[in-house]
A tleap script that builds the chain and sets N, CA, C and O, in Angstrom:
source leaprc.protein.ff14SB
mol = sequence {
  NMET ALA LYS ILE LEU ILE VAL ASP ASP ALA
  GLU PHE LEU ARG VAL ARG ILE SER LYS MET
  LEU GLY GLY GLY ASN GLU ILE ILE GLU ALA
  ASP ASN GLY ALA ARG ALA VAL GLU ARG TYR
  LYS ASP ALA HIE PRO ASP LEU VAL LEU MET
  ASP ILE THR MET PRO GLU MET ASP GLY LEU
  THR ALA LEU LYS GLU ILE ARG ALA PHE ASP
  PRO LYS ALA ARG VAL ILE MET LEU THR ALA
  LEU GLY GLN GLU SER VAL VAL LEU GLU ALA
  VAL LYS SER GLY ALA ARG ASP PHE ILE VAL
  LYS PRO PHE GLU ARG GLU ARG VAL LEU ASN
  ALA ILE ASN LYS ILE LEU CGLY
}
set mol.1.N position { -17.116 -5.814 -2.641 }
set mol.1.CA position { -15.895 -6.409 -2.096 }
set mol.1.C position { -14.702 -5.959 -2.930 }
set mol.1.O position { -14.719 -6.063 -4.156 }
set mol.2.N position { -13.673 -5.463 -2.264 }
set mol.2.CA position { -12.475 -5.001 -2.945 }
set mol.2.C position { -11.339 -6.005 -2.754 }
set mol.2.O position { -11.273 -6.722 -1.755 }
set mol.3.N position { -10.462 -6.029 -3.732 }
set mol.3.CA position { -9.244 -6.837 -3.636 }
set mol.3.C position { -8.124 -5.873 -3.257 }
set mol.3.O position { -7.810 -4.951 -4.010 }
set mol.4.N position { -7.524 -6.088 -2.089 }
set mol.4.CA position { -6.539 -5.157 -1.552 }
set mol.4.C position { -5.222 -5.877 -1.283 }
set mol.4.O position { -5.186 -6.917 -0.625 }
set mol.5.N position { -4.151 -5.304 -1.804 }
set mol.5.CA position { -2.803 -5.822 -1.586 }
set mol.5.C position { -2.171 -5.024 -0.456 }
set mol.5.O position { -2.042 -3.803 -0.541 }
set mol.6.N position { -1.775 -5.728 0.612 }
set mol.6.CA position { -1.111 -5.103 1.763 }
set mol.6.C position { 0.356 -5.481 1.713 }
set mol.6.O position { 0.706 -6.661 1.700 }
set mol.7.N position { 1.219 -4.460 1.685 }
set mol.7.CA position { 2.655 -4.693 1.543 }
set mol.7.C position { 3.394 -4.054 2.710 }
set mol.7.O position { 3.408 -2.832 2.859 }
set mol.8.N position { 4.009 -4.895 3.535 }
set mol.8.CA position { 4.823 -4.414 4.657 }
set mol.8.C position { 5.716 -5.562 5.090 }
set mol.8.O position { 5.299 -6.720 5.075 }
set mol.9.N position { 6.935 -5.244 5.473 }
set mol.9.CA position { 7.846 -6.306 5.909 }
set mol.9.C position { 7.510 -6.813 7.308 }
set mol.9.O position { 8.008 -7.860 7.721 }
set mol.10.N position { 6.676 -6.087 8.038 }
set mol.10.CA position { 6.267 -6.508 9.383 }
set mol.10.C position { 4.954 -7.286 9.290 }
set mol.10.O position { 3.909 -6.722 8.963 }
set mol.11.N position { 5.019 -8.576 9.580 }
set mol.11.CA position { 3.830 -9.426 9.485 }
set mol.11.C position { 2.708 -8.936 10.397 }
set mol.11.O position { 1.538 -8.962 10.015 }
set mol.12.N position { 3.069 -8.486 11.617 }
set mol.12.CA position { 2.028 -8.039 12.554 }
set mol.12.C position { 1.233 -6.870 11.977 }
set mol.12.O position { 0.037 -6.743 12.238 }
set mol.13.N position { 1.885 -6.025 11.203 }
set mol.13.CA position { 1.199 -4.882 10.614 }
set mol.13.C position { 0.261 -5.329 9.487 }
set mol.13.O position { -0.846 -4.809 9.351 }
set mol.14.N position { 0.707 -6.286 8.691 }
set mol.14.CA position { -0.168 -6.825 7.638 }
set mol.14.C position { -1.404 -7.455 8.269 }
set mol.14.O position { -2.519 -7.267 7.782 }
set mol.15.N position { -1.207 -8.196 9.345 }
set mol.15.CA position { -2.332 -8.837 10.041 }
set mol.15.C position { -3.263 -7.777 10.623 }
set mol.15.O position { -4.484 -7.893 10.522 }
set mol.16.N position { -2.684 -6.750 11.231 }
set mol.16.CA position { -3.486 -5.683 11.842 }
set mol.16.C position { -4.356 -4.989 10.788 }
set mol.16.O position { -5.544 -4.757 11.012 }
set mol.17.N position { -3.764 -4.664 9.653 }
set mol.17.CA position { -4.526 -4.000 8.592 }
set mol.17.C position { -5.598 -4.934 8.041 }
set mol.17.O position { -6.724 -4.507 7.786 }
set mol.18.N position { -5.250 -6.208 7.856 }
set mol.18.CA position { -6.238 -7.187 7.366 }
set mol.18.C position { -7.453 -7.232 8.281 }
set mol.18.O position { -8.591 -7.266 7.812 }
set mol.19.N position { -7.208 -7.231 9.588 }
set mol.19.CA position { -8.312 -7.271 10.547 }
set mol.19.C position { -9.139 -5.985 10.491 }
set mol.19.O position { -10.361 -6.022 10.639 }
set mol.20.N position { -8.470 -4.847 10.275 }
set mol.20.CA position { -9.173 -3.569 10.157 }
set mol.20.C position { -10.157 -3.572 9.000 }
set mol.20.O position { -11.238 -2.989 9.086 }
set mol.21.N position { -9.771 -4.235 7.917 }
set mol.21.CA position { -10.565 -4.199 6.696 }
set mol.21.C position { -11.745 -5.156 6.734 }
set mol.21.O position { -12.610 -5.121 5.860 }
set mol.22.N position { -11.775 -6.004 7.743 }
set mol.22.CA position { -12.912 -6.894 7.916 }
set mol.22.C position { -12.962 -8.008 6.899 }
set mol.22.O position { -12.079 -8.128 6.050 }
set mol.23.N position { -14.000 -8.827 6.986 }
set mol.23.CA position { -14.106 -10.008 6.151 }
set mol.23.C position { -14.682 -9.766 4.767 }
set mol.23.O position { -14.753 -10.693 3.960 }
set mol.24.N position { -15.094 -8.537 4.476 }
set mol.24.CA position { -15.734 -8.273 3.204 }
set mol.24.C position { -14.796 -8.038 2.040 }
set mol.24.O position { -15.253 -7.861 0.911 }
set mol.25.N position { -13.502 -8.033 2.282 }
set mol.25.CA position { -12.536 -7.758 1.227 }
set mol.25.C position { -11.626 -8.956 1.002 }
set mol.25.O position { -11.384 -9.746 1.914 }
set mol.26.N position { -11.124 -9.082 -0.224 }
set mol.26.CA position { -10.123 -10.105 -0.511 }
set mol.26.C position { -8.759 -9.485 -0.251 }
set mol.26.O position { -8.401 -8.478 -0.862 }
set mol.27.N position { -8.000 -10.089 0.655 }
set mol.27.CA position { -6.703 -9.552 1.058 }
set mol.27.C position { -5.579 -10.391 0.452 }
set mol.27.O position { -5.587 -11.620 0.521 }
set mol.28.N position { -4.618 -9.695 -0.138 }
set mol.28.CA position { -3.407 -10.313 -0.659 }
set mol.28.C position { -2.260 -9.645 0.092 }
set mol.28.O position { -2.308 -8.444 0.358 }
set mol.29.N position { -1.231 -10.417 0.433 }
set mol.29.CA position { -0.124 -9.845 1.192 }
set mol.29.C position { 1.197 -10.035 0.466 }
set mol.29.O position { 1.378 -10.976 -0.308 }
set mol.30.N position { 2.122 -9.105 0.740 }
set mol.30.CA position { 3.499 -9.216 0.271 }
set mol.30.C position { 4.396 -8.619 1.346 }
set mol.30.O position { 4.018 -7.662 2.022 }
set mol.31.N position { 5.595 -9.195 1.498 }
set mol.31.CA position { 6.485 -8.734 2.572 }
set mol.31.C position { 7.631 -7.865 2.079 }
set mol.31.O position { 8.482 -7.471 2.876 }
set mol.32.N position { 7.677 -7.557 0.794 }
set mol.32.CA position { 8.664 -6.602 0.282 }
set mol.32.C position { 8.185 -6.072 -1.068 }
set mol.32.O position { 7.210 -6.571 -1.630 }
set mol.33.N position { 8.872 -5.065 -1.575 }
set mol.33.CA position { 8.453 -4.427 -2.812 }
set mol.33.C position { 8.505 -5.336 -4.024 }
set mol.33.O position { 7.633 -5.261 -4.890 }
set mol.34.N position { 9.516 -6.196 -4.099 }
set mol.34.CA position { 9.640 -7.095 -5.255 }
set mol.34.C position { 8.444 -8.044 -5.326 }
set mol.34.O position { 7.880 -8.264 -6.397 }
set mol.35.N position { 8.063 -8.604 -4.172 }
set mol.35.CA position { 6.892 -9.489 -4.148 }
set mol.35.C position { 5.609 -8.704 -4.430 }
set mol.35.O position { 4.668 -9.230 -5.024 }
set mol.36.N position { 5.582 -7.452 -4.001 }
set mol.36.CA position { 4.406 -6.620 -4.264 }
set mol.36.C position { 4.178 -6.447 -5.761 }
set mol.36.O position { 3.045 -6.537 -6.235 }
set mol.37.N position { 5.248 -6.202 -6.500 }
set mol.37.CA position { 5.140 -6.035 -7.945 }
set mol.37.C position { 4.632 -7.334 -8.577 }
set mol.37.O position { 3.744 -7.306 -9.430 }
set mol.38.N position { 5.197 -8.470 -8.158 }
set mol.38.CA position { 4.753 -9.773 -8.674 }
set mol.38.C position { 3.277 -10.008 -8.378 }
set mol.38.O position { 2.508 -10.384 -9.262 }
set mol.39.N position { 2.892 -9.783 -7.126 }
set mol.39.CA position { 1.504 -10.036 -6.728 }
set mol.39.C position { 0.549 -9.087 -7.439 }
set mol.39.O position { -0.563 -9.473 -7.798 }
set mol.40.N position { 0.980 -7.847 -7.641 }
set mol.40.CA position { 0.133 -6.894 -8.358 }
set mol.40.C position { -0.131 -7.390 -9.779 }
set mol.40.O position { -1.267 -7.385 -10.251 }
set mol.41.N position { 0.932 -7.814 -10.447 }
set mol.41.CA position { 0.793 -8.273 -11.834 }
set mol.41.C position { -0.084 -9.517 -11.925 }
set mol.41.O position { -0.827 -9.681 -12.893 }
set mol.42.N position { -0.005 -10.390 -10.928 }
set mol.42.CA position { -0.811 -11.623 -10.930 }
set mol.42.C position { -2.275 -11.368 -10.564 }
set mol.42.O position { -3.176 -11.936 -11.181 }
set mol.43.N position { -2.511 -10.519 -9.566 }
set mol.43.CA position { -3.848 -10.396 -8.984 }
set mol.43.C position { -4.630 -9.160 -9.425 }
set mol.43.O position { -5.856 -9.145 -9.310 }
set mol.44.N position { -3.958 -8.129 -9.925 }
set mol.44.CA position { -4.621 -6.884 -10.330 }
set mol.44.C position { -5.565 -6.368 -9.239 }
set mol.44.O position { -6.768 -6.246 -9.469 }
set mol.45.N position { -5.025 -6.066 -8.050 }
set mol.45.CA position { -5.893 -5.609 -6.957 }
set mol.45.C position { -6.504 -4.235 -7.232 }
set mol.45.O position { -6.011 -3.471 -8.062 }
set mol.46.N position { -7.580 -3.945 -6.519 }
set mol.46.CA position { -8.252 -2.651 -6.632 }
set mol.46.C position { -7.467 -1.542 -5.939 }
set mol.46.O position { -7.571 -0.371 -6.302 }
set mol.47.N position { -6.681 -1.928 -4.938 }
set mol.47.CA position { -5.961 -0.953 -4.123 }
set mol.47.C position { -4.737 -1.608 -3.505 }
set mol.47.O position { -4.739 -2.803 -3.212 }
set mol.48.N position { -3.691 -0.811 -3.311 }
set mol.48.CA position { -2.472 -1.283 -2.644 }
set mol.48.C position { -2.196 -0.380 -1.453 }
set mol.48.O position { -2.211 0.844 -1.580 }
set mol.49.N position { -1.946 -0.977 -0.304 }
set mol.49.CA position { -1.432 -0.268 0.879 }
set mol.49.C position { 0.006 -0.718 1.032 }
set mol.49.O position { 0.259 -1.900 1.267 }
set mol.50.N position { 0.978 0.219 0.902 }
set mol.50.CA position { 2.378 -0.206 0.836 }
set mol.50.C position { 3.291 0.637 1.714 }
set mol.50.O position { 3.281 1.867 1.663 }
set mol.51.N position { 4.080 -0.065 2.518 }
set mol.51.CA position { 5.105 0.570 3.337 }
set mol.51.C position { 6.190 1.127 2.422 }
set mol.51.O position { 6.369 0.647 1.303 }
set mol.52.N position { 6.901 2.125 2.890 }
set mol.52.CA position { 7.999 2.704 2.099 }
set mol.52.C position { 9.305 1.979 2.379 }
set mol.52.O position { 10.026 1.622 1.447 }
set mol.53.N position { 9.619 1.756 3.654 }
set mol.53.CA position { 10.908 1.171 4.019 }
set mol.53.C position { 10.781 -0.336 4.182 }
set mol.53.O position { 10.165 -0.828 5.127 }
set mol.54.N position { 11.384 -1.062 3.227 }
set mol.54.CA position { 11.349 -2.527 3.246 }
set mol.54.C position { 12.646 -3.066 2.652 }
set mol.54.O position { 13.318 -2.371 1.890 }
set mol.55.N position { 13.005 -4.319 3.004 }
set mol.55.CA position { 14.185 -4.931 2.403 }
set mol.55.C position { 13.912 -5.365 0.954 }
set mol.55.O position { 12.761 -5.404 0.519 }
set mol.56.N position { 14.937 -5.677 0.244 }
set mol.56.CA position { 14.917 -6.207 -1.119 }
set mol.56.C position { 14.518 -5.158 -2.153 }
set mol.56.O position { 15.276 -4.901 -3.088 }
set mol.57.N position { 13.345 -4.549 -2.003 }
set mol.57.CA position { 12.928 -3.430 -2.846 }
set mol.57.C position { 12.040 -2.541 -1.998 }
set mol.57.O position { 11.063 -3.011 -1.414 }
set mol.58.N position { 12.375 -1.249 -1.925 }
set mol.58.CA position { 11.572 -0.349 -1.101 }
set mol.58.C position { 10.246 -0.027 -1.780 }
set mol.58.O position { 10.050 -0.305 -2.963 }
set mol.59.N position { 9.352 0.560 -1.013 }
set mol.59.CA position { 8.014 0.848 -1.510 }
set mol.59.C position { 7.988 1.868 -2.634 }
set mol.59.O position { 7.141 1.785 -3.523 }
set mol.60.N position { 8.904 2.829 -2.609 }
set mol.60.CA position { 8.945 3.844 -3.656 }
set mol.60.C position { 9.300 3.233 -5.008 }
set mol.60.O position { 8.694 3.565 -6.027 }
set mol.61.N position { 10.280 2.342 -5.008 }
set mol.61.CA position { 10.666 1.648 -6.243 }
set mol.61.C position { 9.529 0.754 -6.719 }
set mol.61.O position { 9.222 0.714 -7.911 }
set mol.62.N position { 8.906 0.037 -5.789 }
set mol.62.CA position { 7.779 -0.829 -6.145 }
set mol.62.C position { 6.619 -0.011 -6.700 }
set mol.62.O position { 5.977 -0.423 -7.666 }
set mol.63.N position { 6.345 1.147 -6.099 }
set mol.63.CA position { 5.289 2.036 -6.592 }
set mol.63.C position { 5.553 2.400 -8.052 }
set mol.63.O position { 4.654 2.327 -8.890 }
set mol.64.N position { 6.774 2.786 -8.346 }
set mol.64.CA position { 7.128 3.180 -9.720 }
set mol.64.C position { 6.965 2.008 -10.687 }
set mol.64.O position { 6.486 2.193 -11.806 }
set mol.65.N position { 7.356 0.806 -10.268 }
set mol.65.CA position { 7.215 -0.365 -11.136 }
set mol.65.C position { 5.748 -0.736 -11.353 }
set mol.65.O position { 5.342 -1.081 -12.463 }
set mol.66.N position { 4.967 -0.661 -10.287 }
set mol.66.CA position { 3.536 -0.968 -10.399 }
set mol.66.C position { 2.857 0.050 -11.317 }
set mol.66.O position { 2.055 -0.326 -12.172 }
set mol.67.N position { 3.173 1.332 -11.144 }
set mol.67.CA position { 2.556 2.374 -11.979 }
set mol.67.C position { 3.030 2.289 -13.433 }
set mol.67.O position { 2.291 2.671 -14.340 }
set mol.68.N position { 4.242 1.797 -13.665 }
set mol.68.CA position { 4.711 1.590 -15.042 }
set mol.68.C position { 3.909 0.463 -15.691 }
set mol.68.O position { 3.575 0.532 -16.874 }
set mol.69.N position { 3.605 -0.571 -14.912 }
set mol.69.CA position { 2.808 -1.705 -15.401 }
set mol.69.C position { 1.347 -1.294 -15.588 }
set mol.69.O position { 0.714 -1.642 -16.585 }
set mol.70.N position { 0.817 -0.538 -14.600 }
set mol.70.CA position { -0.584 -0.114 -14.627 }
set mol.70.C position { -0.678 1.346 -14.172 }
set mol.70.O position { -0.716 1.620 -12.973 }
set mol.71.N position { -0.714 2.279 -15.123 }
set mol.71.CA position { -0.771 3.710 -14.765 }
set mol.71.C position { -1.984 4.094 -13.926 }
set mol.71.O position { -1.986 5.151 -13.295 }
set mol.72.N position { -3.018 3.250 -13.910 }
set mol.72.CA position { -4.219 3.553 -13.124 }
set mol.72.C position { -4.181 2.924 -11.734 }
set mol.72.O position { -5.160 3.018 -10.993 }
set mol.73.N position { -3.078 2.289 -11.369 }
set mol.73.CA position { -2.959 1.638 -10.060 }
set mol.73.C position { -3.239 2.642 -8.944 }
set mol.73.O position { -2.789 3.787 -8.980 }
set mol.74.N position { -3.996 2.173 -7.952 }
set mol.74.CA position { -4.336 3.016 -6.805 }
set mol.74.C position { -3.523 2.531 -5.613 }
set mol.74.O position { -3.734 1.433 -5.097 }
set mol.75.N position { -2.586 3.380 -5.190 }
set mol.75.CA position { -1.646 3.006 -4.135 }
set mol.75.C position { -1.675 4.051 -3.023 }
set mol.75.O position { -1.609 5.254 -3.274 }
set mol.76.N position { -1.774 3.559 -1.789 }
set mol.76.CA position { -1.644 4.393 -0.597 }
set mol.76.C position { -0.349 3.976 0.078 }
set mol.76.O position { -0.142 2.793 0.348 }
set mol.77.N position { 0.516 4.931 0.351 }
set mol.77.CA position { 1.790 4.636 0.990 }
set mol.77.C position { 1.653 4.732 2.507 }
set mol.77.O position { 0.975 5.618 3.029 }
set mol.78.N position { 2.307 3.806 3.199 }
set mol.78.CA position { 2.386 3.812 4.657 }
set mol.78.C position { 3.779 4.304 5.017 }
set mol.78.O position { 4.769 3.796 4.490 }
set mol.79.N position { 3.869 5.282 5.903 }
set mol.79.CA position { 5.155 5.888 6.197 }
set mol.79.C position { 5.324 6.156 7.681 }
set mol.79.O position { 4.357 6.410 8.398 }
set mol.80.N position { 6.552 6.095 8.123 }
set mol.80.CA position { 6.866 6.455 9.503 }
set mol.80.C position { 7.027 7.972 9.591 }
set mol.80.O position { 7.271 8.636 8.584 }
set mol.81.N position { 6.893 8.499 10.770 }
set mol.81.CA position { 7.125 9.929 10.965 }
set mol.81.C position { 8.539 10.291 10.512 }
set mol.81.O position { 9.470 9.503 10.676 }
set mol.82.N position { 8.692 11.472 9.947 }
set mol.82.CA position { 10.019 11.930 9.558 }
set mol.82.C position { 10.418 11.546 8.145 }
set mol.82.O position { 11.569 11.755 7.761 }
set mol.83.N position { 9.511 10.996 7.363 }
set mol.83.CA position { 9.826 10.612 5.987 }
set mol.83.C position { 9.124 11.526 4.980 }
set mol.83.O position { 8.727 11.079 3.904 }
set mol.84.N position { 8.972 12.813 5.332 }
set mol.84.CA position { 8.200 13.725 4.504 }
set mol.84.C position { 8.747 13.858 3.086 }
set mol.84.O position { 7.970 13.924 2.134 }
set mol.85.N position { 10.073 13.898 2.929 }
set mol.85.CA position { 10.644 14.045 1.588 }
set mol.85.C position { 10.343 12.817 0.727 }
set mol.85.O position { 10.118 12.939 -0.477 }
set mol.86.N position { 10.341 11.646 1.340 }
set mol.86.CA position { 10.025 10.422 0.612 }
set mol.86.C position { 8.541 10.402 0.236 }
set mol.86.O position { 8.173 9.917 -0.834 }
set mol.87.N position { 7.698 10.928 1.117 }
set mol.87.CA position { 6.267 11.006 0.831 }
set mol.87.C position { 6.026 11.889 -0.387 }
set mol.87.O position { 5.226 11.543 -1.256 }
set mol.88.N position { 6.714 13.027 -0.455 }
set mol.88.CA position { 6.569 13.913 -1.613 }
set mol.88.C position { 6.973 13.194 -2.894 }
set mol.88.O position { 6.302 13.323 -3.918 }
set mol.89.N position { 8.053 12.448 -2.841 }
set mol.89.CA position { 8.499 11.669 -3.997 }
set mol.89.C position { 7.438 10.629 -4.380 }
set mol.89.O position { 7.175 10.413 -5.563 }
set mol.90.N position { 6.842 9.997 -3.387 }
set mol.90.CA position { 5.807 8.992 -3.647 }
set mol.90.C position { 4.595 9.624 -4.327 }
set mol.90.O position { 4.046 9.053 -5.269 }
set mol.91.N position { 4.181 10.786 -3.859 }
set mol.91.CA position { 3.033 11.470 -4.460 }
set mol.91.C position { 3.362 11.858 -5.906 }
set mol.91.O position { 2.526 11.703 -6.797 }
set mol.92.N position { 4.563 12.355 -6.135 }
set mol.92.CA position { 4.986 12.696 -7.501 }
set mol.92.C position { 5.021 11.455 -8.395 }
set mol.92.O position { 4.833 11.551 -9.608 }
set mol.93.N position { 5.261 10.300 -7.794 }
set mol.93.CA position { 5.343 9.047 -8.550 }
set mol.93.C position { 3.986 8.366 -8.721 }
set mol.93.O position { 3.899 7.300 -9.330 }
set mol.94.N position { 2.939 8.970 -8.193 }
set mol.94.CA position { 1.610 8.438 -8.440 }
set mol.94.C position { 0.847 7.895 -7.253 }
set mol.94.O position { -0.267 7.398 -7.421 }
set mol.95.N position { 1.410 7.972 -6.049 }
set mol.95.CA position { 0.660 7.522 -4.870 }
set mol.95.C position { -0.571 8.408 -4.706 }
set mol.95.O position { -0.495 9.623 -4.887 }
set mol.96.N position { -1.694 7.804 -4.367 }
set mol.96.CA position { -2.946 8.555 -4.226 }
set mol.96.C position { -3.096 9.202 -2.845 }
set mol.96.O position { -3.816 10.187 -2.684 }
set mol.97.N position { -2.396 8.626 -1.842 }
set mol.97.CA position { -2.519 9.128 -0.477 }
set mol.97.C position { -1.376 8.527 0.323 }
set mol.97.O position { -0.667 7.643 -0.159 }
set mol.98.N position { -1.202 9.004 1.533 }
set mol.98.CA position { -0.239 8.392 2.436 }
set mol.98.C position { -0.799 8.423 3.842 }
set mol.98.O position { -1.559 9.316 4.216 }
set mol.99.N position { -0.399 7.418 4.611 }
set mol.99.CA position { -0.849 7.282 5.992 }
set mol.99.C position { 0.384 7.183 6.867 }
set mol.99.O position { 1.267 6.360 6.622 }
set mol.100.N position { 0.441 8.031 7.894 }
set mol.100.CA position { 1.590 8.044 8.799 }
set mol.100.C position { 1.376 7.037 9.916 }
set mol.100.O position { 0.323 7.002 10.553 }
set mol.101.N position { 2.415 6.206 10.144 }
set mol.101.CA position { 2.391 5.238 11.249 }
set mol.101.C position { 2.838 5.946 12.521 }
set mol.101.O position { 3.661 6.857 12.437 }
set mol.102.N position { 2.349 5.581 13.668 }
set mol.102.CA position { 1.260 4.627 13.890 }
set mol.102.C position { -0.057 5.280 13.474 }
set mol.102.O position { -0.237 6.487 13.631 }
set mol.103.N position { -0.959 4.482 12.949 }
set mol.103.CA position { -2.186 5.039 12.407 }
set mol.103.C position { -3.400 4.504 13.134 }
set mol.103.O position { -3.371 3.446 13.762 }
set mol.104.N position { -4.471 5.276 13.025 }
set mol.104.CA position { -5.754 4.897 13.603 }
set mol.104.C position { -6.586 4.174 12.544 }
set mol.104.O position { -6.441 4.426 11.348 }
set mol.105.N position { -7.440 3.295 12.989 }
set mol.105.CA position { -8.310 2.530 12.092 }
set mol.105.C position { -9.112 3.459 11.189 }
set mol.105.O position { -9.220 3.215 9.987 }
set mol.106.N position { -9.674 4.522 11.758 }
set mol.106.CA position { -10.510 5.449 10.991 }
set mol.106.C position { -9.736 6.100 9.855 }
set mol.106.O position { -10.279 6.290 8.767 }
set mol.107.N position { -8.477 6.443 10.094 }
set mol.107.CA position { -7.654 7.079 9.051 }
set mol.107.C position { -7.466 6.130 7.878 }
set mol.107.O position { -7.568 6.541 6.721 }
set mol.108.N position { -7.194 4.870 8.169 }
set mol.108.CA position { -6.989 3.869 7.117 }
set mol.108.C position { -8.291 3.672 6.329 }
set mol.108.O position { -8.284 3.699 5.099 }
set mol.109.N position { -9.396 3.475 7.034 }
set mol.109.CA position { -10.671 3.240 6.360 }
set mol.109.C position { -11.128 4.445 5.551 }
set mol.109.O position { -11.674 4.282 4.460 }
set mol.110.N position { -10.913 5.656 6.069 }
set mol.110.CA position { -11.281 6.861 5.327 }
set mol.110.C position { -10.478 6.992 4.043 }
set mol.110.O position { -11.027 7.347 3.000 }
set mol.111.N position { -9.185 6.708 4.112 }
set mol.111.CA position { -8.335 6.791 2.920 }
set mol.111.C position { -8.775 5.775 1.862 }
set mol.111.O position { -8.837 6.091 0.674 }
set mol.112.N position { -9.076 4.561 2.304 }
set mol.112.CA position { -9.519 3.516 1.374 }
set mol.112.C position { -10.859 3.880 0.752 }
set mol.112.O position { -11.041 3.759 -0.459 }
set mol.113.N position { -11.787 4.321 1.576 }
set mol.113.CA position { -13.121 4.691 1.068 }
set mol.113.C position { -13.061 5.861 0.091 }
set mol.113.O position { -13.806 5.901 -0.888 }
set mol.114.N position { -12.174 6.808 0.364 }
set mol.114.CA position { -12.033 7.976 -0.514 }
set mol.114.C position { -11.567 7.535 -1.908 }
set mol.114.O position { -12.026 8.066 -2.919 }
set mol.115.N position { -10.664 6.571 -1.950 }
set mol.115.CA position { -10.117 6.135 -3.227 }
set mol.115.C position { -11.033 5.143 -3.940 }
set mol.115.O position { -11.204 5.222 -5.157 }
set mol.116.N position { -11.610 4.229 -3.203 }
set mol.116.CA position { -12.466 3.214 -3.836 }
set mol.116.C position { -13.903 3.702 -4.056 }
set mol.116.O position { -14.672 3.091 -4.798 }
set mol.117.N position { -14.245 4.802 -3.404 }
set mol.117.CA position { -15.584 5.367 -3.582 }
set mol.117.C position { -16.611 4.553 -2.889 }
set mol.117.O position { -17.795 4.884 -2.935 }
savepdb mol mol.pdb
quit
């Protein structure tokens, strides 16, 4: 069982991803980057799935803060089409993978399995 932090400002997307991951994982949610950093520090999840574009603190800034706190943090960025330059910045900042929205269940599960082994 993995502890996974899902970060997106859209509640329906957090719910959708939670359902994709099934009942075998512990799910933690955050609706912006600032809360993601707080929840990461409190819960020390095994993996983070994080949107890039969010209010209060974007995913790229949150990624950098999480990686500063824990250099071994495993983060997959969720991105909309057309954000390729931001994706490159995220990878340079330590993101392990990225998933383009809208995404298929198999793509999400494959990315998680690849990172968690």
